[in-house]
C-alpha positions in Angstrom: 4.9 10.8 17.4 1.5 12.4 17.1 2.2 15.7 15.4 0.7 14.5 12.1 -2.5 12.9 13.5 -4.7 15.7 12.3 -8.0 15.4 10.3 -7.0 17.4 7.3 -6.5 14.7 4.6 -9.2 15.9 2.3 -8.2 19.6 2.3 -5.2 19.3 0.1 -5.4 17.8 -3.4 -2.9 19.0 -6.0 -2.9 17.8 -9.5 -0.2 17.7 -12.3 -2.4 19.8 -14.5 -5.4 22.1 -14.2 -7.1 19.8 -16.7 -7.0 16.8 -14.4 -10.3 15.8 -13.0 -11.2 14.6 -9.5 -12.5 11.1 -9.4 -14.5 10.3 -6.3 -13.9 6.5 -6.8 -10.2 7.2 -6.2 -10.4 10.2 -3.9 -12.8 8.7 -1.4 -10.9 5.5 -1.2 -7.5 7.2 -0.7 -8.9 9.6 1.9 -10.5 6.7 3.8 -7.2 4.8 3.7 -5.2 7.8 4.9 -7.6 8.5 7.8 -7.7 4.8 8.9 -3.9 4.6 9.0 -3.0 8.1 10.0 -1.1 8.8 6.7 0.1 12.4 6.6 0.7 12.5 2.8 0.3 10.4 -0.2 0.8 10.6 -4.0 -1.0 8.7 -6.7 -0.4 8.3 -10.4 -2.3 6.1 -12.9 -1.5 5.4 -16.6 -3.7 3.7 -19.2 -2.2 2.5 -22.5 0.9 4.7 -21.9 -1.1 7.9 -21.0 -1.1 9.5 -17.6 -4.8 9.7 -16.8 -4.7 10.5 -13.1 -2.1 12.1 -10.8 -2.8 13.7 -7.5 -1.2 14.5 -4.1 -3.1 14.2 -0.9 -2.4 15.6 2.5 0.9 16.9 3.8 4.5 16.6 2.7 5.4 18.4 6.0 2.8 18.7 8.7 4.5 21.4 10.7 4.9 23.7 7.6 1.5 22.4 6.2 3.2 21.9 2.8 0.9 19.9 0.5 1.9 16.8 -1.4 1.8 17.1 -5.2 2.4 14.4 -7.8 5.9 15.8 -8.2 6.8 15.5 -4.5 9.7 13.2 -3.9 9.3 10.2 -1.7 11.7 7.4 -0.6 10.6 4.4 -2.6 12.5 1.8 -0.7 12.5 -1.6 -2.4 10.8 -0.3 -5.5 14.4 0.7 -6.2 15.0 -3.0 -7.1 12.9 -2.6 -10.2 15.2 0.3 -11.3 18.3 -1.8 -10.7 16.9 -4.8 -12.5 16.1 -2.5 -15.5 19.6 -1.2 -15.5 21.1 -4.8 -15.5 18.8 -5.8 -18.3 19.8 -2.7 -20.3 23.4 -3.8 -20.0 22.4 -7.3 -21.1 20.6 -5.9 -24.1 23.7 -4.0 -25.0 25.7 -7.2 -24.9 27.9 -6.0 -22.0 27.0 -8.8 -19.6 25.2 -12.1 -19.4 22.6 -12.8 -16.8 24.2 -16.2 -16.3 27.7 -14.8 -15.7 29.2 -15.6 -12.4 29.9 -12.7 -10.0 32.8 -13.6 -7.7 36.1 -15.3 -8.4 38.7 -15.1 -11.1 36.2 -15.7 -13.8 33.5 -13.5 -12.2 32.4 -10.0 -13.1 33.7 -8.6 -9.8 36.7 -10.9 -9.7 38.4 -11.0 -6.4 38.0 -7.3 -5.5 36.1 -8.0 -2.4 36.8 -10.0 0.8 39.5 -12.5 1.2 40.0 -15.0 -1.6 40.1 -17.9 -2.2 36.3 -17.9 -2.1 34.1 -20.8 -1.0 32.7 -22.8 -3.9 29.1 -21.6 -3.4 30.2 -17.9 -3.5 31.9 -18.6 -6.8 28.7 -20.1 -8.2 26.5 -17.0 -7.8 25.2 -15.6 -11.0 23.8 -12.2 -11.9 20.4 -13.8 -12.6 20.4 -15.4 -9.1 21.0 -12.1 -7.5 18.1 -10.6 -9.4 15.9 -13.5 -8.4 16.9 -13.6 -4.7 18.2 -17.1 -5.1 21.9 -16.5 -4.5 21.8 -18.7 -1.3 21.8 -16.3 1.6 21.9 -12.8 3.1 18.2 -12.6 3.6 16.1 -9.7 4.9 16.0 -10.7 8.6 17.7 -9.7 11.8 21.1 -10.4 10.2 20.4 -8.4 7.0 23.8 -6.8 6.2 22.2 -3.6 4.8 21.0 -2.6 8.2 24.2 -3.2 10.0 27.7 -1.5 10.1 26.3 1.9 9.0 29.8 3.4 8.9 31.0 1.1 6.2 30.9 2.0 2.5 29.1 -0.4 0.1 32.4 -1.9 -0.9 33.6 -2.4 2.7 30.3 -3.9 3.6 30.5 -6.4 0.7 34.0 -7.4 1.8 32.9 -7.8 5.4 29.8 -9.8 4.6 31.1 -12.3 2.1 33.9 -13.0 4.6 31.8 -13.2 7.8 28.3 -14.3 6.6 28.7 -17.5 4.6 25.9 -18.6 2.3 23.2 -20.9 3.8 22.1 -22.6 0.6 23.5 -23.6 -2.7 22.9 -20.8 -5.2 19.8 -21.3 -7.4 18.0 -23.6 -5.0 16.2 -21.4 -2.5 14.4 -18.1 -2.7 15.4 -15.7 0.1 14.6 -12.0 -0.4 18.0 -10.2 -0.2 18.6 -6.5 0.0 22.3 -7.2 0.0 22.1 -9.1 -3.3 20.9 -5.9 -4.9 23.7 -4.0 -3.3 26.1 -6.3 -5.1 24.1 -5.7 -8.4 24.8 -2.0 -8.0 28.5 -2.7 -7.9 28.1 -5.0 -11.0 26.5 -2.0 -12.8 29.4 0.2 -11.8 32.0 -2.4 -12.9 30.4 -3.1 -16.3 29.4 0.4 -17.2 32.5 2.2 -15.8 30.2 4.7 -14.2 28.8 5.3 -10.7 25.6 3.4 -10.2 23.3 6.3 -10.1 25.0 8.1 -13.0 24.5 5.0 -15.2 20.8 4.6 -14.2 20.2 8.3 -15.0 21.9 8.1 -18.3 20.6 4.7 -19.5 17.2 4.4 -17.9 15.8 7.7 -16.5 16.8 10.2 -19.2 15.4 8.1 -22.0 12.1 7.9 -20.1 11.9 11.7 -19.6 12.8 11.7 -15.9 15.1 14.3 -14.4 14.3 14.5 -10.7 14.9 11.0 -9.4 18.0 10.6 -7.3 19.5 8.7 -4.3 18.1 10.0 -1.0 19.9 11.2 2.1 20.0 9.7 5.5 18.9 12.5 7.8 16.3 15.2 7.9 19.1 17.8 7.4 19.9 15.9 4.1 16.4 16.2 2.8 16.4 17.0 -1.0 14.5 19.8 -2.6 10.8 18.9 -2.9 11.2 15.8 -0.8 8.6 15.0 1.8 9.2 14.5 5.5 8.9 11.0 6.9 6.8 10.1 10.0 7.3 7.0 12.1 4.5 5.2 13.9 4.7 3.0 17.0 8.1 4.3 17.9 9.8 3.9 14.5 12.5 6.4 13.6 12.6 7.3 9.9 16.1 8.9 10.0 18.3 6.2 11.5 19.4 4.2 8.5 22.1 4.7 5.9 19.7 5.2 3.0 22.4 6.5 0.6 24.3 3.2 0.9 21.1 1.3 0.1 21.2 2.9 -3.4 20.6 -0.2 -5.6 18.2 -2.0 -3.3 16.3 0.8 -1.5 17.9 4.3 -1.9 16.0 6.1 -4.6 13.6 8.9 -4.1 11.1 9.7 -6.8 7.8 11.3 -7.5 4.6 9.4 -8.4 4.6 11.2 -11.8 8.2 10.1 -12.6 7.7 6.5 -11.5 4.6 6.5 -13.8 6.9 7.7 -16.6 9.3 4.9 -15.9 6.5 2.3 -15.8 5.2 3.1 -19.3 8.7 2.6 -20.7 9.1 -1.0 -19.3 5.5 -2.3 -19.2 5.6 -4.4 -22.3 2.6 -2.6 -23.9 2.9 -1.2 -27.5 3.1 2.5 -26.7 5.2 4.3 -25.8 8.2 2.3 -26.9 9.9 0.4 -24.1 13.5 1.0 -23.3 14.2 -2.7 -23.0 13.9 -5.4 -25.7 11.1 -7.9 -25.8 13.6 -10.6 -24.8 14.7 -8.6 -21.7 11.1 -7.9 -20.6 10.2 -11.6 -20.9 13.2 -12.4 -18.7 12.3 -9.6 -16.3 8.9 -11.1 -15.8 9.6 -14.8 -15.7 9.7 -16.3 -12.2 12.4 -18.7 -11.0 12.1 -22.4 -10.2 12.6 -21.5 -6.6 9.8 -19.0 -6.6 7.5 -18.6 -9.6 6.0 -15.5 -8.1 9.3 -13.5 -8.2 11.1 -12.7 -11.4 14.0 -10.3 -12.0 13.2 -7.4 -9.7 9.4 -7.8 -10.0 6.8 -9.9 -8.3 4.6 -11.6 -10.9 1.5 -13.8 -11.1 -0.1 -16.0 -13.8 -2.5 -13.2 -14.7 0.3 -11.2 -16.2 0.3 -8.6 -13.5 3.7 -7.3 -12.2 4.4 -5.2 -9.1 6.8 -4.3 -6.3 6.3 -2.8 -2.9 8.7 -0.9 -0.7 8.9 -0.4 3.0 11.1 1.6 5.4 10.4 3.4 8.6 8.3 6.4 7.6 7.9 5.1 4.0 5.6 2.9 2.0 5.5 2.5 -1.8 4.0 0.3 -4.4 4.0 0.2 -8.2 1.7 -2.1 -10.2 1.4 -3.0 -13.9 -1.8 -4.8 -14.7 -2.6 -7.1 -17.6 -5.3 -4.8 -19.0 -3.2 -1.7 -19.9 -3.0 0.1 -16.5 0.0 1.0 -14.4 -0.2 2.9 -11.1 2.0 4.3 -8.4 1.2 4.8 -4.7 3.6 6.6 -2.3 3.2 7.3 1.4 5.3 9.2 4.0 4.5 6.7 6.8 3.8 3.0 7.3 2.2 0.8 9.9 1.1 -2.8 10.4 0.5 -5.6 7.9 -3.1 -4.7 7.2 -1.8 -1.3 6.0 0.1 -3.0 3.2 -2.8 -5.3 2.3 -5.1 -2.3 2.0 -2.5 -0.3 0.0 -2.1 -3.1 -2.4 -5.8 -3.3 -3.1 -6.4 0.5 -3.0 -7.0 1.2 -6.7 -8.0 -2.1 -8.2 -11.7 -1.2 -7.9 -11.2 1.9 -10.0 -9.0 0.3 -12.7 -11.2 -2.7 -13.0 -14.5 -0.7 -13.3 -15.2 0.0 -17.0 -17.4 3.0 -16.0 -14.6 4.9 -14.3 -14.5 8.3 -16.1 -10.8 8.6 -16.7 -9.8 12.0 -18.2 -9.3 12.1 -21.9 -6.2 14.3 -21.6 -2.7 12.7 -21.3 -1.3 14.5 -18.3 2.2 13.7 -19.5 1.7 16.0 -22.4 -1.5 17.9 -21.5 -2.9 16.8 -24.9 
């Protein structure tokens, strides 16, 4: 797995617009990060008060073909998908089509008894939509028993039936935080039930199109299923990027997106005055309020007392992070590889220096509109 370990990171920098400037404070930091961690390709997008002020691709989307990354290159975004799913649930709540405190399973639940083998255990019948969003449903955590990385031949519906039958909850819903990919798989099925549409079709109609996004989609599983303009993924330390059922991960980790399009989504859910958000103020407050079990995780977003929101994503060959800061900035960072824990620590801190420095010479042009 060494075909991408070539010292060419600084040779390829593509911008959304010819009017975009190079900013050494970002470029030097990104290039150093890529060299340190052998990152073949990376895309960055930064907004300030709703305007796209920086967007650039670095390195290679495909090292064999020497195809350069652009801000419009599509990357797997892994668990950043959870922010999208949470936004879709909150959109349905805004429309009065569901309550966040509605139960999910059982005769009175949104999904009824469509999955598994009723009668259901009491704790299963207690799970609410809000608890799934908060990762407090009581089990199915992201460890060696994570259902989403097992039984690859089962559909999402079949996997839900198998899991709620064979993997009972470990805790009473609402009491313990345990990060759950499977919980977001269930949320995807709730979106389908309530909207009457396939999960991705509803997200595109209700969330992406109003935000001006057309290219985001659910990714494929194999290199042969690579989408147009999608990067190639590169494993390190023996990881294999094309072994999982990415398509089945839809609502918790299946989306592919460009840095530019994720930036478009961020400015429509960031709680800042312009442009207008696609969610109500009430929904955004709920989306960014932590639970009693974990005040640092809200509804599809990690949060802190400084009013910063973020989410990261990680799969073999993939690393992603989106951040909304309290002082009007949002930014997106996408990579087509990943490695050890220090990699993610450095990725998280990569652009804070630039956005916190009042002397950073951000371009005056909004790269969303070129005006």
